[in-house]
NUDOKE-405865 format. One line per field, with one value per residue (C-alpha): x, y, z; residue in one letter; residue number from 1. Coordinates in steps of 0.02 Angstrom, whole numbers, always signed. Each point is the difference from the previous one (the first is absolute). Layout:
<atoms>
px: [X,...]
py: [Y,...]
pz: [Z,...]
rest: [A,...]
nr: [NUM,...]
</atoms>
This chain:
<atoms>
px: [+2393,-117,-52,-182,-77,-144,-119,-40,-113,+51,-158,-69,+130,-32,+146,-100,-113,+138,-53,+89,+62,+72,+75,+82,+59,+95,+87,+68,+14,+164,-54,-150,-68,-83,-135,+3,-171,+51,-42,+145,+134,-49,+163,+57,-31,+96,+167,+169,+47,-148,+21,-137,-59,-100,-118,-132,-77,-89,+10,+106,+181,+77,-103,+35,-90,-114,+116,+156,-69,-68,+170,+74,-128,+43,+198,-6,-112,+127,+132,-73,-74,-138,-76,-160,-58,-111,-128,-109,-170,-54,+102,-147,-106,+99,+149,+60,+25,-90,+137,+129,-72,+0,+176,+39,-123,+92,+190,-60,+33,-113,-95,-117,-130,-18,-148,-10,-125,-33,-18,-172,-87,+134,+35,-216,-18,+136,-114,-163,-63,-47,-2,-142,-148,-179,-115,+126,+121,-23,+158,+146,+118,+199,+22,+177,-8,+158,-100,-40,-187,+2,+93,-78,-22,+20,-136,-183,-31,-211,+35,+78,-114,-141,+101,-102,+141,+146,+140,+175,+120,+193,+138,-134,+26,+93,-167,-110,-94,-20,-60,-131,-58,+4,-109,-140,+8,-42,-157,+95,-103,+131,-68,+38,+127,+192,+170,+193,+110,+184,+124,-130,+62,+144,+34,-32,-150,-144,-160,-117,-174,-118,-112,+49,-39,+118,+121,+125,+16,-8,+139,+109,-32,+55,+147,-25,+141,+43,-8,-196,-151,-157,-167,-172,-154,-149,+123,+115,-149,+63,+179,-50,-98,+123,+164,+101,+177,+32,+89,+199,+129,+128,-130,+58,+194,+145,+117,+168,+70,+195,+6,+83,-124,-36,-27,-90,-165,-63,+38,-91,-151,-21,+10,-111,-137,+7,-35,+201,+24,+186,+127,+128,+169,+99,+193,+79,-19,+94,+110,+46,+170,+68,+130,+22,-130,-30,+30,-72,+44,+156,-118,-100,-76,-58,-54,-116,+17,-154,-120,+105,+139,-129,-15,+196,+16,-100,+63,+178,-86,-77,+154,+73,-152,-56,-174,-59,+43,+180,-25,-76,+172,+1,-92,-70,-23,-93,+7,-164,-170,+9,+158,-90,-172,+121,+98,-175,-44,+147,-53,+135,-73,+113,+85,+37,-85,+25,-145,+107,+48,+163,+200,+12,-155,+45,+152,-82,-120,+132,+108,-40,-15,+132,+80,+181,-4,-119,-34,-77,-100,-7,+37,+139,+90,-136,+46,+99,-76,-46,+150,+115,-103,-6,+196,+23,-108,+131,-108,+87,-122,-11,-77,-85,-50,-140,-75,+38,-89,+7,-48,-156,-15,-159,-90,-20,-182,-4,+141,-116,-128,+85,+71,-145,-92,-101,+110,+156,+29,+205,+4,+194,+147,+48,-176,+34,+200,-62,-165,+83,+125,-118,-94,+154,+1,-131,+7,-136,-133,-134,-38,-147,+55,+8,+139,-41,+122,-11,+130,+116,+166,-97,-41,+205,+28,-141,+98,+164,-70,-77,-185,-92,-144,-168,-48,+80,-89,-4,+15,+125,-103,-145,-162,+129,+36,-179,-80,+138,-43,-198,+21,+98,-136,-150,+69,+40,-179,-41]
py: [+2275,-126,-160,-53,-129,-135,-74,-147,-119,-215,-72,-143,-125,-86,+96,+13,+121,+135,+133,+64,+158,-85,-109,+138,+95,-163,-17,+166,+58,+26,-33,-135,+10,-165,-82,-180,-35,+32,-115,-115,+12,+186,+65,-116,+157,+99,+85,-92,+174,+18,+28,-120,+25,-94,+107,-129,-30,-127,-203,-13,+32,+178,+157,+173,+136,+102,+151,-70,-45,+168,+65,-125,+61,+194,-36,-95,+110,+164,-99,+47,-208,-54,-92,-156,-19,-166,-48,-153,+34,+153,+156,+96,-160,-54,+29,+168,+85,+165,+3,+0,+131,+112,-27,+31,+155,+77,-33,+85,-156,-37,-171,-106,-108,-182,-88,-189,-148,+7,-187,+32,-15,-105,-155,-23,+28,-159,-92,+43,+145,+157,+124,+71,-90,+90,-66,-41,+123,+163,+63,-43,+53,-27,-24,-28,-149,+81,+79,-84,-19,-7,+163,+155,+154,-167,-16,+29,-191,+75,+94,-146,-141,+117,+26,-35,-87,-111,+19,-34,+2,+5,-70,-57,-199,+5,+91,-79,-85,+160,+102,-130,+12,+199,-15,-118,+94,+148,-78,-83,-170,-147,-96,+115,-80,+48,-57,+20,-9,-35,+62,+69,+0,-126,-174,-42,+92,-81,+32,-29,+8,+9,+118,+149,-117,-148,+85,+40,-193,-62,+98,-61,-167,+18,+87,+158,+131,+176,+87,-23,+79,-11,+26,-4,+32,-81,-5,-128,-127,+6,-59,-188,+46,+144,-96,-9,-36,-186,-148,+31,-150,+100,+62,-17,-33,+143,-12,+112,+90,+30,+77,+186,+144,+47,-167,-81,+74,-104,-164,+75,+50,-158,-94,+133,-44,-190,+58,-36,+140,+75,+45,+120,-51,+78,-77,+85,+181,+8,+161,+44,+6,+137,+6,+60,+27,-167,-10,-166,+21,-143,-134,-114,-84,+108,-140,+78,-111,+89,+139,+109,-43,+80,+158,+15,-30,+142,+107,-24,+12,+173,+74,-11,+79,-156,-102,-172,+47,-44,-182,-21,-70,-141,-152,+21,-147,+10,-132,-16,+53,+125,+98,-27,+101,+139,-1,+14,+136,+105,-38,-164,-171,-130,-114,-138,-43,-164,-103,-32,+183,-66,+45,-182,-14,+183,-80,-165,+123,+104,-142,+3,+180,+84,+131,+81,+126,+6,+123,-65,+127,-81,+47,-6,-157,-115,-175,+1,-150,+84,+115,-185,-87,+126,+26,-188,+19,+135,+161,+161,+25,+162,+19,+154,+11,+115,-39,-72,-85,+49,-33,+82,+44,-119,+57,-121,-25,-20,-124,-97,+4,-68,-125,-70,+7,-149,+42,+85,+53,+15,+56,+25,-75,+182,-25,-155,+62,+181,-62,-147,+141,+99,-145,-72,-154,-144,-25,+157,-90,-71,-185,+17,+117,-70,+72,+61,+6,+91,-121,-112,+145,+70,-169,-59,+153,-56,-159,+78,+84,-179,+25,-124,+106,-83,+74,+49,+78,-74,+160,+123,+153,+61,-70,-181,+43,+33,-145,-114,+80,-37,-172,-31,+85,-100,-148,+29,+45,-194]
pz: [-635,+68,-81,-34,+113,-58,+141,-104,+30,-26,+0,+117,-50,-182,-80,-160,+124,-38,-97,-166,+93,+158,-110,-95,+148,+62,-145,+10,+189,+75,+163,+60,+174,+30,+109,+42,-77,-181,-146,+9,-154,-21,+35,-140,-126,+97,-77,+52,+75,+98,+193,+75,+185,+109,+102,+40,+152,+87,-33,+165,-99,-23,+16,-52,+97,-112,+62,-82,-149,-45,+67,-141,-144,+34,+27,-171,-100,+67,-68,-181,+2,-79,+132,+5,+150,-42,+127,-3,-69,-20,+94,+53,+62,+172,-75,+99,-171,+48,+143,-110,-127,+150,+45,-185,-14,+172,-86,-167,-97,-152,-9,-100,+65,-87,+54,+7,+17,+182,+73,+81,-180,-61,+112,+10,-186,+3,+94,-95,+114,-68,+142,-90,-94,-47,+132,+118,+41,-92,+130,+56,+146,+28,+177,+93,+114,+89,+131,+175,+2,+187,-10,+44,-148,-136,-122,+6,+9,-8,-160,-72,+35,-68,-171,-143,-102,-6,+160,-57,+138,-28,+102,+134,+0,+157,+79,-91,+125,+101,-152,-38,+191,-9,-144,+62,+146,-78,-102,-165,-19,+36,-135,-129,-110,+32,-88,+22,-132,+31,-126,-114,-180,-1,-10,+164,+26,+138,+21,+137,-8,+142,+114,+107,+141,-47,-129,+159,+61,-183,-24,+131,-34,-182,+62,-86,+27,-66,-126,-20,-36,+98,-100,+93,-102,-117,-136,+69,-41,-173,+13,-34,-146,-72,+41,-158,+57,-68,+126,-58,-27,+137,+105,+173,-35,+3,-124,+23,-163,+16,-182,-7,+64,-198,-71,+159,-63,-126,+99,+139,-92,-84,+179,+76,-142,+53,+177,+82,+118,-53,+96,-106,+56,-127,+44,-150,-78,-183,-29,-198,-5,-105,-148,-168,-155,-90,-211,-15,-191,+4,+47,-72,+157,+153,+152,+138,+147,+112,+7,+97,-146,-139,+114,+4,-158,-62,+120,-69,-172,+34,+83,-191,-47,-87,+28,-61,-186,+62,+2,-184,-40,+114,+56,+178,+146,+138,+145,+33,-23,+124,-91,-159,+50,+68,-150,-105,+106,-71,-195,-13,-52,+71,-129,+127,+175,+50,+96,+148,+93,+34,-94,-17,-113,-81,-60,-97,-76,-76,-41,-184,-25,-125,+93,+50,+130,+150,+133,+171,+100,+190,+176,+76,+83,-105,-39,-164,-92,-144,-41,+32,-131,-127,+4,+2,-165,-80,+36,+44,+164,+89,+173,+58,+186,+15,+186,+134,+146,+207,+140,+61,+183,+84,+166,+131,-21,-184,+16,+112,-78,-171,+134,+51,-151,-103,-143,-38,-185,-50,-209,-9,+106,+50,+107,+69,+75,+59,+61,+103,+60,+53,+97,+98,-124,-27,+174,+22,-139,+70,-17,-78,-126,-184,-111,-186,-116,-169,-87,+10,+34,+151,+65,-27,+113,+145,-4,+19,+149,+72,-39,-145,-86,+18,-163,-145,-160,-160,-98,+71,+22,+106,-86,+40,+166,+42,-103,+115,+161,-38,-67,+162,+105,-77,+22,+180,+13,-64]
rest: [M,S,G,R,V,Y,L,V,G,S,G,P,G,D,P,G,L,L,T,A,R,A,L,E,L,I,A,R,A,D,V,I,L,Y,D,R,L,I,P,A,G,V,L,D,G,A,R,D,D,A,E,L,L,F,V,G,K,G,G,G,G,P,S,V,P,Q,E,R,T,Q,E,L,I,V,E,R,A,R,A,G,K,E,V,V,R,L,K,G,G,D,P,F,V,F,G,R,G,G,E,E,A,Q,A,L,R,A,A,G,I,S,Y,E,I,V,P,G,V,T,A,G,V,A,A,P,A,Y,A,G,I,P,V,T,Q,R,G,L,A,S,A,V,A,L,I,T,G,H,E,D,P,G,K,E,G,S,L,D,W,R,A,L,A,G,F,P,G,T,L,V,F,Y,M,G,V,G,R,L,E,A,I,A,S,S,L,I,A,A,G,R,P,S,S,E,P,A,A,V,V,Q,E,G,T,L,P,A,Q,R,V,V,L,G,T,L,G,S,I,A,E,Q,A,R,E,R,D,I,R,P,P,A,I,A,V,V,G,S,V,V,A,L,A,E,R,L,S,W,L,P,P,R,A,L,E,G,R,T,V,A,V,T,R,A,R,G,Q,A,S,A,L,A,R,R,L,E,G,L,G,A,R,V,V,Q,A,A,A,I,R,V,R,P,L,P,G,P,P,L,D,P,T,P,Y,D,L,V,C,V,T,S,V,N,G,V,E,G,L,F,E,R,L,A,A,G,G,R,D,A,R,A,L,A,G,A,R,V,A,A,I,G,A,A,T,A,A,A,L,A,E,R,G,I,T,A,D,V,V,P,E,R,A,V,A,E,A,L,V,Q,A,L,A,Q,L,P,V,H,R,A,L,I,A,R,A,S,R,A,R,D,V,L,P,D,A,L,R,E,R,G,L,E,V,D,V,L,D,V,Y,E,T,L,A,E,P,L,A,E,D,V,L,A,R,A,R,G,A,D,Y,I,T,F,T,S,A,S,T,V,R,F,F,L,E,A,A,D,H,E,A,R,L,S,P,R,T,R,I,V,S,I,G,P,V,T,S,A,A,L,R,A,H,G,L,E,P,H,V,E,A,A,R,H,D,I,E,G,I,V,D,A,L,L,A,D,A,L,T,A,A,G]
nr: [1,2,3,4,5,6,7,8,9,10,11,12,13,14,15,16,17,18,19,20,21,22,23,24,25,26,27,28,29,30,31,32,33,34,35,36,37,38,39,40,41,42,43,44,45,46,47,48,49,50,51,52,53,54,55,56,57,58,59,60,61,62,63,64,65,66,67,68,69,70,71,72,73,74,75,76,77,78,79,80,81,82,83,84,85,86,87,88,89,90,91,92,93,94,95,96,97,98,99,100,101,102,103,104,105,106,107,108,109,110,111,112,113,114,115,116,117,118,119,120,121,122,123,124,125,126,127,128,129,130,131,132,133,134,135,136,137,138,139,140,141,142,143,144,145,146,147,148,149,150,151,152,153,154,155,156,157,158,159,160,161,162,163,164,165,166,167,168,169,170,171,172,173,174,175,176,177,178,179,180,181,182,183,184,185,186,187,188,189,190,191,192,193,194,195,196,197,198,199,200,201,202,203,204,205,206,207,208,209,210,211,212,213,214,215,216,217,218,219,220,221,222,223,224,225,226,227,228,229,230,231,232,233,234,235,236,237,238,239,240,241,242,243,244,245,246,247,248,249,250,251,252,253,254,255,256,257,258,259,260,261,262,263,264,265,266,267,268,269,270,271,272,273,274,275,276,277,278,279,280,281,282,283,284,285,286,287,288,289,290,291,292,293,294,295,296,297,298,299,300,301,302,303,304,305,306,307,308,309,310,311,312,313,314,315,316,317,318,319,320,321,322,323,324,325,326,327,328,329,330,331,332,333,334,335,336,337,338,339,340,341,342,343,344,345,346,347,348,349,350,351,352,353,354,355,356,357,358,359,360,361,362,363,364,365,366,367,368,369,370,371,372,373,374,375,376,377,378,379,380,381,382,383,384,385,386,387,388,389,390,391,392,393,394,395,396,397,398,399,400,401,402,403,404,405,406,407,408,409,410,411,412,413,414,415,416,417,418,419,420,421,422,423,424,425,426,427,428,429,430,431,432,433,434,435,436,437,438,439,440,441,442,443,444,445,446,447,448,449,450,451,452,453,454,455,456,457,458,459,460,461,462,463,464,465,466,467,468,469,470,471,472,473,474,475,476,477,478,479,480,481,482,483,484,485,486,487,488,489,490,491,492,493,494]
</atoms>
């Protein structure tokens, strides 16, 4: 029996502009075939066992022919898989979604179209340019910029020059001079307002304002590169009055995030909100460890040392038909605020949460607690600071390894961008070890890259590899690492 295919638009770049339907399908898909220009981190929502296939084109990197992409979609669907074909913007706006739908119809495979926000509307909006405006433009034309204006059989430039509204050119930055010249030669006024928006809706968005006669030279002087949208029309004059994006503290800076794919989103979103361009270089992945069902009733203390530990603990409880109520007879300790928040989502209020999210601080916080038998839910091969300290106090301690961290292969282009970033963040000793192994150790880091550590344990791991962190968070959680990085960037800016 054939599966089903979803041709899904992922929007213009800002992950917040994905539709609820797109997020739902990404989360449940067996297979995701994705383009180059999908929002950063969008695949974090995929299942751990989902097959992720890059089928992007352009950008100077690997390119998968459209015919091969369609073959892969059909193959996976015929194998009974639920397939998401994830495309930048909208699948039916210069996304070749119509061709893929035709291939699926010919193969007898059912499909669904999930529209997305198209860059031709979103990028101008993020620059303060409405593509239609009463009294200025009652129509908008979306035009491919790929066609060579000098080529026979190309666009009807006379018709475009006379179009009574806004012209939006996709993928035309490389031919901007020829496009502008063709429009002017066909009768469009050279004085008409024009703009180019690079990486619209993203933290690295750049906007160049000018006229049809000057915009190509201005874009060249500003070194505007793809992906970019060009806009021609009277509405461009509104940009200076309607611009709404405030200055952002990390604008122009690149930050590499080495956390596991499923956990990187919160940090990436915070950094992007501050204007940073984020490189997701997930150096580790988390794998739950199988084990017998857990009966927590013998314990009067349950310690959880990470958010992943919370997940693993409740998986073991569920395996025995138990839930949060099974912990009613025990004190519950969380190593830090993030772990306490994960427990709270499960209906458990942690009794003990140290100010510093390290094992040594948790040992101190537990010093006066009258308990006798403890369970510690943690990662395999974790430090033994906590169990050793509790045993020294005379407690009976059982350690429950509920997950492990493994190396995540990193593509060469991702490694190159991470090594050359302005900042690289490490949130655990395992991210340090596995990233440096993948990056051929510290010699491959750029001398200008500043190293940010989430706390003393991670800093110790960096020093063990010969690297001195430039920044260490005072609070050992995501907000702490963002605050520390932001303070460093503001200091550097003077």
